[in-house]
PDB file as gemmi writes it, atoms N, CA and C in Angstrom:
CRYST1    1.000    1.000    1.000  90.00  90.00  90.00 P 1                      
ATOM      1  N   UNK A   1      14.209   1.977   0.403  1.00  0.00           N  
ATOM      2  CA  UNK A   1      13.038   2.317  -0.376  1.00  0.00           C  
ATOM      3  C   UNK A   1      13.358   3.362  -1.455  1.00  0.00           C  
ATOM      4  N   UNK A   2      14.457   4.125  -1.291  1.00  0.00           N  
ATOM      5  CA  UNK A   2      14.794   5.125  -2.303  1.00  0.00           C  
ATOM      6  C   UNK A   2      15.093   4.483  -3.648  1.00  0.00           C  
ATOM      7  N   UNK A   3      15.711   3.293  -3.652  1.00  0.00           N  
ATOM      8  CA  UNK A   3      15.977   2.586  -4.903  1.00  0.00           C  
ATOM      9  C   UNK A   3      14.662   2.200  -5.567  1.00  0.00           C  
ATOM     10  N   UNK A   4      13.728   1.706  -4.781  1.00  0.00           N  
ATOM     11  CA  UNK A   4      12.413   1.345  -5.307  1.00  0.00           C  
ATOM     12  C   UNK A   4      11.742   2.573  -5.897  1.00  0.00           C  
ATOM     13  N   UNK A   5      11.752   3.671  -5.131  1.00  0.00           N  
ATOM     14  CA  UNK A   5      11.089   4.892  -5.561  1.00  0.00           C  
ATOM     15  C   UNK A   5      11.728   5.462  -6.824  1.00  0.00           C  
ATOM     16  N   UNK A   6      13.067   5.487  -6.906  1.00  0.00           N  
ATOM     17  CA  UNK A   6      13.706   6.058  -8.089  1.00  0.00           C  
ATOM     18  C   UNK A   6      13.482   5.190  -9.317  1.00  0.00           C  
ATOM     19  N   UNK A   7      13.530   3.869  -9.148  1.00  0.00           N  
ATOM     20  CA  UNK A   7      13.249   2.981 -10.275  1.00  0.00           C  
ATOM     21  C   UNK A   7      11.825   3.127 -10.755  1.00  0.00           C  
ATOM     22  N   UNK A   8      10.891   3.223  -9.805  1.00  0.00           N  
ATOM     23  CA  UNK A   8       9.485   3.379 -10.155  1.00  0.00           C  
ATOM     24  C   UNK A   8       9.242   4.738 -10.805  1.00  0.00           C  
ATOM     25  N   UNK A   9       9.903   5.769 -10.307  1.00  0.00           N  
ATOM     26  CA  UNK A   9       9.732   7.103 -10.899  1.00  0.00           C  
ATOM     27  C   UNK A   9      10.187   7.108 -12.349  1.00  0.00           C  
ATOM     28  N   UNK A  10      11.316   6.493 -12.616  1.00  0.00           N  
ATOM     29  CA  UNK A  10      11.820   6.424 -13.983  1.00  0.00           C  
ATOM     30  C   UNK A  10      10.857   5.662 -14.871  1.00  0.00           C  
ATOM     31  N   UNK A  11      10.419   4.506 -14.410  1.00  0.00           N  
ATOM     32  CA  UNK A  11       9.494   3.699 -15.196  1.00  0.00           C  
ATOM     33  C   UNK A  11       8.184   4.447 -15.435  1.00  0.00           C  
ATOM     34  N   UNK A  12       7.665   5.098 -14.401  1.00  0.00           N  
ATOM     35  CA  UNK A  12       6.408   5.831 -14.550  1.00  0.00           C  
ATOM     36  C   UNK A  12       6.554   6.972 -15.548  1.00  0.00           C  
ATOM     37  N   UNK A  13       7.669   7.691 -15.464  1.00  0.00           N  
ATOM     38  CA  UNK A  13       7.815   8.846 -16.338  1.00  0.00           C  
ATOM     39  C   UNK A  13       8.064   8.453 -17.787  1.00  0.00           C  
ATOM     40  N   UNK A  14       8.688   7.320 -18.008  1.00  0.00           N  
ATOM     41  CA  UNK A  14       9.004   6.913 -19.362  1.00  0.00           C  
ATOM     42  C   UNK A  14       7.889   6.100 -20.005  1.00  0.00           C  
ATOM     43  N   UNK A  15       7.334   5.140 -19.276  1.00  0.00           N  
ATOM     44  CA  UNK A  15       6.436   4.173 -19.879  1.00  0.00           C  
ATOM     45  C   UNK A  15       4.974   4.370 -19.497  1.00  0.00           C  
ATOM     46  N   UNK A  16       4.712   4.635 -18.262  1.00  0.00           N  
ATOM     47  CA  UNK A  16       3.335   4.579 -17.766  1.00  0.00           C  
ATOM     48  C   UNK A  16       2.873   5.876 -17.122  1.00  0.00           C  
ATOM     49  N   UNK A  17       3.154   6.992 -17.721  1.00  0.00           N  
ATOM     50  CA  UNK A  17       2.884   8.276 -17.111  1.00  0.00           C  
ATOM     51  C   UNK A  17       1.464   8.371 -16.561  1.00  0.00           C  
ATOM     52  N   UNK A  18       0.488   8.030 -17.318  1.00  0.00           N  
ATOM     53  CA  UNK A  18      -0.892   8.180 -16.877  1.00  0.00           C  
ATOM     54  C   UNK A  18      -1.332   7.107 -15.902  1.00  0.00           C  
ATOM     55  N   UNK A  19      -0.620   6.000 -15.859  1.00  0.00           N  
ATOM     56  CA  UNK A  19      -1.064   4.871 -15.042  1.00  0.00           C  
ATOM     57  C   UNK A  19      -0.538   4.901 -13.618  1.00  0.00           C  
ATOM     58  N   UNK A  20       0.513   5.642 -13.323  1.00  0.00           N  
ATOM     59  CA  UNK A  20       1.118   5.590 -12.000  1.00  0.00           C  
ATOM     60  C   UNK A  20       0.452   6.578 -11.045  1.00  0.00           C  
ATOM     61  N   UNK A  21       0.229   6.102  -9.838  1.00  0.00           N  
ATOM     62  CA  UNK A  21      -0.347   6.958  -8.806  1.00  0.00           C  
ATOM     63  C   UNK A  21       0.631   8.088  -8.492  1.00  0.00           C  
ATOM     64  N   UNK A  22       0.108   9.279  -8.194  1.00  0.00           N  
ATOM     65  CA  UNK A  22       0.978  10.428  -7.957  1.00  0.00           C  
ATOM     66  C   UNK A  22       1.978  10.202  -6.831  1.00  0.00           C  
ATOM     67  N   UNK A  23       1.574   9.513  -5.769  1.00  0.00           N  
ATOM     68  CA  UNK A  23       2.496   9.334  -4.659  1.00  0.00           C  
ATOM     69  C   UNK A  23       3.377   8.113  -4.823  1.00  0.00           C  
ATOM     70  N   UNK A  24       3.332   7.457  -5.968  1.00  0.00           N  
ATOM     71  CA  UNK A  24       4.213   6.324  -6.217  1.00  0.00           C  
ATOM     72  C   UNK A  24       5.661   6.790  -6.364  1.00  0.00           C  
ATOM     73  N   UNK A  25       5.863   8.069  -6.670  1.00  0.00           N  
ATOM     74  CA  UNK A  25       7.223   8.549  -6.863  1.00  0.00           C  
ATOM     75  C   UNK A  25       7.587   9.715  -5.969  1.00  0.00           C  
ATOM     76  N   UNK A  26       6.632  10.367  -5.352  1.00  0.00           N  
ATOM     77  CA  UNK A  26       6.924  11.461  -4.440  1.00  0.00           C  
ATOM     78  C   UNK A  26       7.360  10.906  -3.092  1.00  0.00           C  
ATOM     79  N   UNK A  27       8.260  11.611  -2.453  1.00  0.00           N  
ATOM     80  CA  UNK A  27       8.667  11.219  -1.117  1.00  0.00           C  
ATOM     81  C   UNK A  27       7.557  11.563  -0.126  1.00  0.00           C  
ATOM     82  N   UNK A  28       7.164  10.588   0.658  1.00  0.00           N  
ATOM     83  CA  UNK A  28       6.134  10.759   1.672  1.00  0.00           C  
ATOM     84  C   UNK A  28       6.558   9.898   2.854  1.00  0.00           C  
ATOM     85  N   UNK A  29       7.001  10.516   3.948  1.00  0.00           N  
ATOM     86  CA  UNK A  29       7.520   9.739   5.077  1.00  0.00           C  
ATOM     87  C   UNK A  29       6.531   8.699   5.613  1.00  0.00           C  
ATOM     88  N   UNK A  30       5.259   9.009   5.666  1.00  0.00           N  
ATOM     89  CA  UNK A  30       4.275   8.047   6.170  1.00  0.00           C  
ATOM     90  C   UNK A  30       4.146   6.858   5.213  1.00  0.00           C  
ATOM     91  N   UNK A  31       4.107   7.133   3.925  1.00  0.00           N  
ATOM     92  CA  UNK A  31       4.027   6.054   2.934  1.00  0.00           C  
ATOM     93  C   UNK A  31       5.319   5.232   2.931  1.00  0.00           C  
ATOM     94  N   UNK A  32       6.452   5.912   3.041  1.00  0.00           N  
ATOM     95  CA  UNK A  32       7.733   5.204   3.118  1.00  0.00           C  
ATOM     96  C   UNK A  32       7.755   4.260   4.316  1.00  0.00           C  
ATOM     97  N   UNK A  33       7.236   4.710   5.430  1.00  0.00           N  
ATOM     98  CA  UNK A  33       7.164   3.878   6.634  1.00  0.00           C  
ATOM     99  C   UNK A  33       6.266   2.665   6.393  1.00  0.00           C  
ATOM    100  N   UNK A  34       5.141   2.876   5.722  1.00  0.00           N  
ATOM    101  CA  UNK A  34       4.232   1.791   5.364  1.00  0.00           C  
ATOM    102  C   UNK A  34       4.953   0.762   4.496  1.00  0.00           C  
ATOM    103  N   UNK A  35       5.686   1.216   3.480  1.00  0.00           N  
ATOM    104  CA  UNK A  35       6.431   0.294   2.613  1.00  0.00           C  
ATOM    105  C   UNK A  35       7.526  -0.434   3.387  1.00  0.00           C  
ATOM    106  N   UNK A  36       8.209   0.286   4.277  1.00  0.00           N  
ATOM    107  CA  UNK A  36       9.240  -0.356   5.097  1.00  0.00           C  
ATOM    108  C   UNK A  36       8.630  -1.456   5.956  1.00  0.00           C  
ATOM    109  N   UNK A  37       7.481  -1.174   6.520  1.00  0.00           N  
ATOM    110  CA  UNK A  37       6.795  -2.162   7.355  1.00  0.00           C  
ATOM    111  C   UNK A  37       6.388  -3.382   6.520  1.00  0.00           C  
ATOM    112  N   UNK A  38       5.871  -3.145   5.335  1.00  0.00           N  
ATOM    113  CA  UNK A  38       5.502  -4.251   4.441  1.00  0.00           C  
ATOM    114  C   UNK A  38       6.747  -5.058   4.076  1.00  0.00           C  
ATOM    115  N   UNK A  39       7.849  -4.362   3.797  1.00  0.00           N  
ATOM    116  CA  UNK A  39       9.068  -5.075   3.436  1.00  0.00           C  
ATOM    117  C   UNK A  39       9.535  -5.955   4.595  1.00  0.00           C  
ATOM    118  N   UNK A  40       9.475  -5.454   5.815  1.00  0.00           N  
ATOM    119  CA  UNK A  40       9.910  -6.235   6.978  1.00  0.00           C  
ATOM    120  C   UNK A  40       8.974  -7.395   7.278  1.00  0.00           C  
ATOM    121  N   UNK A  41       7.681  -7.144   7.265  1.00  0.00           N  
ATOM    122  CA  UNK A  41       6.705  -8.121   7.734  1.00  0.00           C  
ATOM    123  C   UNK A  41       6.181  -9.063   6.642  1.00  0.00           C  
ATOM    124  N   UNK A  42       6.181  -8.597   5.396  1.00  0.00           N  
ATOM    125  CA  UNK A  42       5.507  -9.345   4.332  1.00  0.00           C  
ATOM    126  C   UNK A  42       6.462  -9.869   3.260  1.00  0.00           C  
ATOM    127  N   UNK A  43       7.739  -9.659   3.432  1.00  0.00           N  
ATOM    128  CA  UNK A  43       8.722  -9.941   2.389  1.00  0.00           C  
ATOM    129  C   UNK A  43       8.572 -11.336   1.777  1.00  0.00           C  
ATOM    130  N   UNK A  44       8.443 -12.347   2.607  1.00  0.00           N  
ATOM    131  CA  UNK A  44       8.384 -13.727   2.105  1.00  0.00           C  
ATOM    132  C   UNK A  44       6.953 -14.244   1.927  1.00  0.00           C  
ATOM    133  N   UNK A  45       5.980 -13.380   2.108  1.00  0.00           N  
ATOM    134  CA  UNK A  45       4.585 -13.775   1.926  1.00  0.00           C  
ATOM    135  C   UNK A  45       4.263 -13.756   0.432  1.00  0.00           C  
ATOM    136  N   UNK A  46       3.408 -14.656   0.027  1.00  0.00           N  
ATOM    137  CA  UNK A  46       3.092 -14.796  -1.401  1.00  0.00           C  
ATOM    138  C   UNK A  46       1.701 -14.262  -1.751  1.00  0.00           C  
ATOM    139  N   UNK A  47       1.624 -13.741  -2.970  1.00  0.00           N  
ATOM    140  CA  UNK A  47       0.358 -13.459  -3.634  1.00  0.00           C  
ATOM    141  C   UNK A  47       0.425 -14.313  -4.896  1.00  0.00           C  
ATOM    142  N   UNK A  48      -0.400 -15.327  -4.945  1.00  0.00           N  
ATOM    143  CA  UNK A  48      -0.255 -16.312  -6.018  1.00  0.00           C  
ATOM    144  C   UNK A  48       1.077 -17.013  -5.835  1.00  0.00           C  
ATOM    145  N   UNK A  49       1.917 -16.960  -6.855  1.00  0.00           N  
ATOM    146  CA  UNK A  49       3.239 -17.586  -6.757  1.00  0.00           C  
ATOM    147  C   UNK A  49       4.355 -16.561  -6.596  1.00  0.00           C  
ATOM    148  N   UNK A  50       3.996 -15.311  -6.338  1.00  0.00           N  
ATOM    149  CA  UNK A  50       4.970 -14.227  -6.275  1.00  0.00           C  
ATOM    150  C   UNK A  50       5.165 -13.744  -4.838  1.00  0.00           C  
ATOM    151  N   UNK A  51       6.420 -13.620  -4.416  1.00  0.00           N  
ATOM    152  CA  UNK A  51       6.732 -13.059  -3.098  1.00  0.00           C  
ATOM    153  C   UNK A  51       6.540 -11.549  -3.121  1.00  0.00           C  
ATOM    154  N   UNK A  52       5.968 -11.026  -2.062  1.00  0.00           N  
ATOM    155  CA  UNK A  52       5.821  -9.575  -1.921  1.00  0.00           C  
ATOM    156  C   UNK A  52       7.202  -8.910  -1.988  1.00  0.00           C  
ATOM    157  N   UNK A  53       8.200  -9.529  -1.390  1.00  0.00           N  
ATOM    158  CA  UNK A  53       9.554  -8.966  -1.416  1.00  0.00           C  
ATOM    159  C   UNK A  53      10.090  -8.776  -2.822  1.00  0.00           C  
ATOM    160  N   UNK A  54       9.805  -9.724  -3.698  1.00  0.00           N  
ATOM    161  CA  UNK A  54      10.240  -9.580  -5.088  1.00  0.00           C  
ATOM    162  C   UNK A  54       9.575  -8.381  -5.755  1.00  0.00           C  
ATOM    163  N   UNK A  55       8.349  -8.126  -5.387  1.00  0.00           N  
ATOM    164  CA  UNK A  55       7.627  -6.987  -5.960  1.00  0.00           C  
ATOM    165  C   UNK A  55       8.191  -5.663  -5.452  1.00  0.00           C  
ATOM    166  N   UNK A  56       8.719  -5.666  -4.244  1.00  0.00           N  
ATOM    167  CA  UNK A  56       9.286  -4.456  -3.662  1.00  0.00           C  
ATOM    168  C   UNK A  56      10.717  -4.187  -4.128  1.00  0.00           C  
ATOM    169  N   UNK A  57      11.440  -5.227  -4.477  1.00  0.00           N  
ATOM    170  CA  UNK A  57      12.866  -5.053  -4.785  1.00  0.00           C  
ATOM    171  C   UNK A  57      13.203  -5.134  -6.265  1.00  0.00           C  
ATOM    172  N   UNK A  58      12.229  -5.360  -7.118  1.00  0.00           N  
ATOM    173  CA  UNK A  58      12.447  -5.417  -8.575  1.00  0.00           C  
ATOM    174  C   UNK A  58      11.563  -4.393  -9.272  1.00  0.00           C  
ATOM    175  N   UNK A  59      11.853  -3.102  -9.064  1.00  0.00           N  
ATOM    176  CA  UNK A  59      10.943  -2.062  -9.556  1.00  0.00           C  
ATOM    177  C   UNK A  59      10.817  -1.954 -11.065  1.00  0.00           C  
ATOM    178  N   UNK A  60      11.670  -2.591 -11.819  1.00  0.00           N  
ATOM    179  CA  UNK A  60      11.610  -2.476 -13.269  1.00  0.00           C  
ATOM    180  C   UNK A  60      10.662  -3.455 -13.944  1.00  0.00           C  
ATOM    181  N   UNK A  61      10.049  -4.354 -13.183  1.00  0.00           N  
ATOM    182  CA  UNK A  61       9.167  -5.335 -13.803  1.00  0.00           C  
ATOM    183  C   UNK A  61       7.731  -4.811 -13.854  1.00  0.00           C  
ATOM    184  N   UNK A  62       6.972  -5.315 -14.797  1.00  0.00           N  
ATOM    185  CA  UNK A  62       5.565  -4.917 -14.918  1.00  0.00           C  
ATOM    186  C   UNK A  62       4.789  -5.327 -13.669  1.00  0.00           C  
ATOM    187  N   UNK A  63       5.104  -6.508 -13.129  1.00  0.00           N  
ATOM    188  CA  UNK A  63       4.424  -6.978 -11.921  1.00  0.00           C  
ATOM    189  C   UNK A  63       4.696  -6.047 -10.751  1.00  0.00           C  
ATOM    190  N   UNK A  64       5.966  -5.679 -10.555  1.00  0.00           N  
ATOM    191  CA  UNK A  64       6.327  -4.791  -9.449  1.00  0.00           C  
ATOM    192  C   UNK A  64       5.707  -3.409  -9.634  1.00  0.00           C  
ATOM    193  N   UNK A  65       5.708  -2.916 -10.856  1.00  0.00           N  
ATOM    194  CA  UNK A  65       5.117  -1.602 -11.127  1.00  0.00           C  
ATOM    195  C   UNK A  65       3.625  -1.611 -10.801  1.00  0.00           C  
ATOM    196  N   UNK A  66       2.937  -2.653 -11.203  1.00  0.00           N  
ATOM    197  CA  UNK A  66       1.505  -2.750 -10.904  1.00  0.00           C  
ATOM    198  C   UNK A  66       1.262  -2.847  -9.407  1.00  0.00           C  
ATOM    199  N   UNK A  67       2.064  -3.672  -8.729  1.00  0.00           N  
ATOM    200  CA  UNK A  67       1.924  -3.808  -7.284  1.00  0.00           C  
ATOM    201  C   UNK A  67       2.138  -2.464  -6.591  1.00  0.00           C  
ATOM    202  N   UNK A  68       3.223  -1.779  -6.941  1.00  0.00           N  
ATOM    203  CA  UNK A  68       3.524  -0.495  -6.292  1.00  0.00           C  
ATOM    204  C   UNK A  68       2.471   0.556  -6.616  1.00  0.00           C  
ATOM    205  N   UNK A  69       2.018   0.604  -7.847  1.00  0.00           N  
ATOM    206  CA  UNK A  69       1.004   1.580  -8.233  1.00  0.00           C  
ATOM    207  C   UNK A  69      -0.297   1.340  -7.465  1.00  0.00           C  
ATOM    208  N   UNK A  70      -0.756   0.110  -7.469  1.00  0.00           N  
ATOM    209  CA  UNK A  70      -2.017  -0.203  -6.790  1.00  0.00           C  
ATOM    210  C   UNK A  70      -1.898  -0.065  -5.279  1.00  0.00           C  
ATOM    211  N   UNK A  71      -0.754  -0.426  -4.731  1.00  0.00           N  
ATOM    212  CA  UNK A  71      -0.550  -0.297  -3.286  1.00  0.00           C  
ATOM    213  C   UNK A  71      -0.467   1.166  -2.890  1.00  0.00           C  
ATOM    214  N   UNK A  72       0.128   1.982  -3.725  1.00  0.00           N  
ATOM    215  CA  UNK A  72       0.162   3.425  -3.485  1.00  0.00           C  
ATOM    216  C   UNK A  72      -1.250   4.007  -3.492  1.00  0.00           C  
ATOM    217  N   UNK A  73      -2.050   3.580  -4.454  1.00  0.00           N  
ATOM    218  CA  UNK A  73      -3.442   4.053  -4.532  1.00  0.00           C  
ATOM    219  C   UNK A  73      -4.252   3.574  -3.327  1.00  0.00           C  
ATOM    220  N   UNK A  74      -3.986   2.355  -2.894  1.00  0.00           N  
ATOM    221  CA  UNK A  74      -4.655   1.830  -1.700  1.00  0.00           C  
ATOM    222  C   UNK A  74      -4.287   2.680  -0.488  1.00  0.00           C  
ATOM    223  N   UNK A  75      -3.013   2.928  -0.294  1.00  0.00           N  
ATOM    224  CA  UNK A  75      -2.549   3.724   0.847  1.00  0.00           C  
ATOM    225  C   UNK A  75      -3.151   5.129   0.822  1.00  0.00           C  
ATOM    226  N   UNK A  76      -3.244   5.714  -0.360  1.00  0.00           N  
ATOM    227  CA  UNK A  76      -3.768   7.080  -0.501  1.00  0.00           C  
ATOM    228  C   UNK A  76      -5.293   7.146  -0.386  1.00  0.00           C  
ATOM    229  N   UNK A  77      -5.951   5.993  -0.327  1.00  0.00           N  
ATOM    230  CA  UNK A  77      -7.410   5.976  -0.238  1.00  0.00           C  
ATOM    231  C   UNK A  77      -8.093   6.162  -1.572  1.00  0.00           C  
ATOM    232  N   UNK A  78      -7.350   6.037  -2.673  1.00  0.00           N  
ATOM    233  CA  UNK A  78      -7.928   6.205  -4.004  1.00  0.00           C  
ATOM    234  C   UNK A  78      -8.672   4.958  -4.470  1.00  0.00           C  
ATOM    235  N   UNK A  79      -8.314   3.812  -3.899  1.00  0.00           N  
ATOM    236  CA  UNK A  79      -9.049   2.581  -4.167  1.00  0.00           C  
ATOM    237  C   UNK A  79      -9.328   1.902  -2.827  1.00  0.00           C  
ATOM    238  N   UNK A  80     -10.334   1.078  -2.797  1.00  0.00           N  
ATOM    239  CA  UNK A  80     -10.709   0.380  -1.566  1.00  0.00           C  
ATOM    240  C   UNK A  80      -9.825  -0.852  -1.367  1.00  0.00           C  
ATOM    241  N   UNK A  81      -9.763  -1.335  -0.140  1.00  0.00           N  
ATOM    242  CA  UNK A  81      -9.041  -2.588   0.084  1.00  0.00           C  
ATOM    243  C   UNK A  81      -9.596  -3.736  -0.769  1.00  0.00           C  
ATOM    244  N   UNK A  82     -10.903  -3.779  -0.966  1.00  0.00           N  
ATOM    245  CA  UNK A  82     -11.486  -4.843  -1.785  1.00  0.00           C  
ATOM    246  C   UNK A  82     -11.069  -4.709  -3.250  1.00  0.00           C  
ATOM    247  N   UNK A  83     -11.020  -3.492  -3.752  1.00  0.00           N  
ATOM    248  CA  UNK A  83     -10.581  -3.271  -5.128  1.00  0.00           C  
ATOM    249  C   UNK A  83      -9.112  -3.661  -5.290  1.00  0.00           C  
ATOM    250  N   UNK A  84      -8.278  -3.278  -4.318  1.00  0.00           N  
ATOM    251  CA  UNK A  84      -6.864  -3.654  -4.341  1.00  0.00           C  
ATOM    252  C   UNK A  84      -6.732  -5.178  -4.325  1.00  0.00           C  
ATOM    253  N   UNK A  85      -7.469  -5.815  -3.417  1.00  0.00           N  
ATOM    254  CA  UNK A  85      -7.414  -7.273  -3.292  1.00  0.00           C  
ATOM    255  C   UNK A  85      -7.832  -7.944  -4.592  1.00  0.00           C  
ATOM    256  N   UNK A  86      -8.921  -7.488  -5.182  1.00  0.00           N  
ATOM    257  CA  UNK A  86      -9.391  -8.061  -6.446  1.00  0.00           C  
ATOM    258  C   UNK A  86      -8.339  -7.916  -7.544  1.00  0.00           C  
ATOM    259  N   UNK A  87      -7.686  -6.772  -7.594  1.00  0.00           N  
ATOM    260  CA  UNK A  87      -6.638  -6.545  -8.590  1.00  0.00           C  
ATOM    261  C   UNK A  87      -5.451  -7.465  -8.359  1.00  0.00           C  
ATOM    262  N   UNK A  88      -5.031  -7.592  -7.102  1.00  0.00           N  
ATOM    263  CA  UNK A  88      -3.896  -8.462  -6.781  1.00  0.00           C  
ATOM    264  C   UNK A  88      -4.207  -9.916  -7.137  1.00  0.00           C  
ATOM    265  N   UNK A  89      -5.390 -10.356  -6.770  1.00  0.00           N  
ATOM    266  CA  UNK A  89      -5.805 -11.735  -7.031  1.00  0.00           C  
ATOM    267  C   UNK A  89      -5.848 -12.004  -8.536  1.00  0.00           C  
ATOM    268  N   UNK A  90      -6.380 -11.069  -9.290  1.00  0.00           N  
ATOM    269  CA  UNK A  90      -6.467 -11.245 -10.743  1.00  0.00           C  
ATOM    270  C   UNK A  90      -5.082 -11.189 -11.391  1.00  0.00           C  
ATOM    271  N   UNK A  91      -4.289 -10.207 -11.012  1.00  0.00           N  
ATOM    272  CA  UNK A  91      -2.991 -10.002 -11.657  1.00  0.00           C  
ATOM    273  C   UNK A  91      -2.012 -11.123 -11.336  1.00  0.00           C  
ATOM    274  N   UNK A  92      -2.021 -11.590 -10.092  1.00  0.00           N  
ATOM    275  CA  UNK A  92      -1.049 -12.591  -9.666  1.00  0.00           C  
ATOM    276  C   UNK A  92      -1.635 -13.996  -9.572  1.00  0.00           C  
ATOM    277  N   UNK A  93      -2.862 -14.155 -10.067  1.00  0.00           N  
ATOM    278  CA  UNK A  93      -3.546 -15.445 -10.071  1.00  0.00           C  
ATOM    279  C   UNK A  93      -3.520 -16.088  -8.689  1.00  0.00           C  
ATOM    280  N   UNK A  94      -3.887 -15.277  -7.700  1.00  0.00           N  
ATOM    281  CA  UNK A  94      -3.890 -15.744  -6.322  1.00  0.00           C  
ATOM    282  C   UNK A  94      -5.298 -15.833  -5.765  1.00  0.00           C  
ATOM    283  N   UNK A  95      -5.363 -15.771  -4.436  1.00  0.00           N  
ATOM    284  CA  UNK A  95      -6.633 -15.810  -3.728  1.00  0.00           C  
ATOM    285  C   UNK A  95      -6.655 -14.703  -2.686  1.00  0.00           C  
ATOM    286  N   UNK A  96      -7.845 -14.300  -2.300  1.00  0.00           N  
ATOM    287  CA  UNK A  96      -7.967 -13.279  -1.266  1.00  0.00           C  
ATOM    288  C   UNK A  96      -7.299 -13.707   0.029  1.00  0.00           C  
ATOM    289  N   UNK A  97      -7.263 -14.989   0.276  1.00  0.00           N  
ATOM    290  CA  UNK A  97      -6.677 -15.506   1.510  1.00  0.00           C  
ATOM    291  C   UNK A  97      -5.160 -15.672   1.443  1.00  0.00           C  
ATOM    292  N   UNK A  98      -4.535 -15.357   0.318  1.00  0.00           N  
ATOM    293  CA  UNK A  98      -3.081 -15.494   0.211  1.00  0.00           C  
ATOM    294  C   UNK A  98      -2.389 -14.659   1.291  1.00  0.00           C  
ATOM    295  N   UNK A  99      -1.329 -15.195   1.889  1.00  0.00           N  
ATOM    296  CA  UNK A  99      -0.653 -14.503   2.981  1.00  0.00           C  
ATOM    297  C   UNK A  99      -0.152 -13.100   2.627  1.00  0.00           C  
ATOM    298  N   UNK A 100       0.309 -12.902   1.396  1.00  0.00           N  
ATOM    299  CA  UNK A 100       0.794 -11.578   0.989  1.00  0.00           C  
ATOM    300  C   UNK A 100      -0.312 -10.541   0.960  1.00  0.00           C  
ATOM    301  N   UNK A 101      -1.481 -10.934   0.488  1.00  0.00           N  
ATOM    302  CA  UNK A 101      -2.647 -10.031   0.465  1.00  0.00           C  
ATOM    303  C   UNK A 101      -3.015  -9.654   1.894  1.00  0.00           C  
ATOM    304  N   UNK A 102      -3.151 -10.653   2.733  1.00  0.00           N  
ATOM    305  CA  UNK A 102      -3.572 -10.411   4.115  1.00  0.00           C  
ATOM    306  C   UNK A 102      -2.535  -9.594   4.887  1.00  0.00           C  
ATOM    307  N   UNK A 103      -1.263  -9.834   4.631  1.00  0.00           N  
ATOM    308  CA  UNK A 103      -0.208  -9.105   5.320  1.00  0.00           C  
ATOM    309  C   UNK A 103      -0.224  -7.617   4.973  1.00  0.00           C  
ATOM    310  N   UNK A 104      -0.323  -7.304   3.682  1.00  0.00           N  
ATOM    311  CA  UNK A 104      -0.362  -5.897   3.271  1.00  0.00           C  
ATOM    312  C   UNK A 104      -1.589  -5.208   3.883  1.00  0.00           C  
ATOM    313  N   UNK A 105      -2.727  -5.842   3.792  1.00  0.00           N  
ATOM    314  CA  UNK A 105      -3.950  -5.243   4.328  1.00  0.00           C  
ATOM    315  C   UNK A 105      -3.867  -5.052   5.842  1.00  0.00           C  
ATOM    316  N   UNK A 106      -3.200  -5.969   6.528  1.00  0.00           N  
ATOM    317  CA  UNK A 106      -3.055  -5.879   7.984  1.00  0.00           C  
ATOM    318  C   UNK A 106      -2.280  -4.616   8.379  1.00  0.00           C  
ATOM    319  N   UNK A 107      -1.344  -4.200   7.544  1.00  0.00           N  
ATOM    320  CA  UNK A 107      -0.502  -3.048   7.848  1.00  0.00           C  
ATOM    321  C   UNK A 107      -1.051  -1.730   7.310  1.00  0.00           C  
ATOM    322  N   UNK A 108      -2.146  -1.789   6.584  1.00  0.00           N  
ATOM    323  CA  UNK A 108      -2.757  -0.567   6.061  1.00  0.00           C  
ATOM    324  C   UNK A 108      -3.292   0.258   7.229  1.00  0.00           C  
ATOM    325  N   UNK A 109      -2.917   1.527   7.324  1.00  0.00           N  
ATOM    326  CA  UNK A 109      -3.417   2.357   8.425  1.00  0.00           C  
ATOM    327  C   UNK A 109      -4.956   2.451   8.384  1.00  0.00           C  
ATOM    328  N   UNK A 110      -5.544   2.426   9.548  1.00  0.00           N  
ATOM    329  CA  UNK A 110      -7.007   2.576   9.650  1.00  0.00           C  
ATOM    330  C   UNK A 110      -7.357   4.032   9.351  1.00  0.00           C  
ATOM    331  N   UNK A 111      -8.449   4.203   8.638  1.00  0.00           N  
ATOM    332  CA  UNK A 111      -8.900   5.569   8.288  1.00  0.00           C  
ATOM    333  C   UNK A 111     -10.223   5.842   8.912  1.00  0.00           C  
TER     334      UNK A 111                                                      
END                                                                             
């Protein structure tokens, strides 16, 4: 996850300073564990035509940056699961029932 975090930090600081969630680049053991769990359990699950694993391992793409930013905000409680789902569905031209959407939400800690 350090490669993902460092790539995202660079991209956020250079291109999208205002758009990236604060914890998208800070080290947070609980969030890191959440991402590790998503990588293990959701890697081959799709949102639209995109694998969740591709979004986690290609931090330099606009799609991956959006996924990581929105997922970070979801984890931090800054956006609701429904807002995250709506964004994922719109951005990746998927459906709420897509396996990648459901997998990420399944691993979101209960608050």
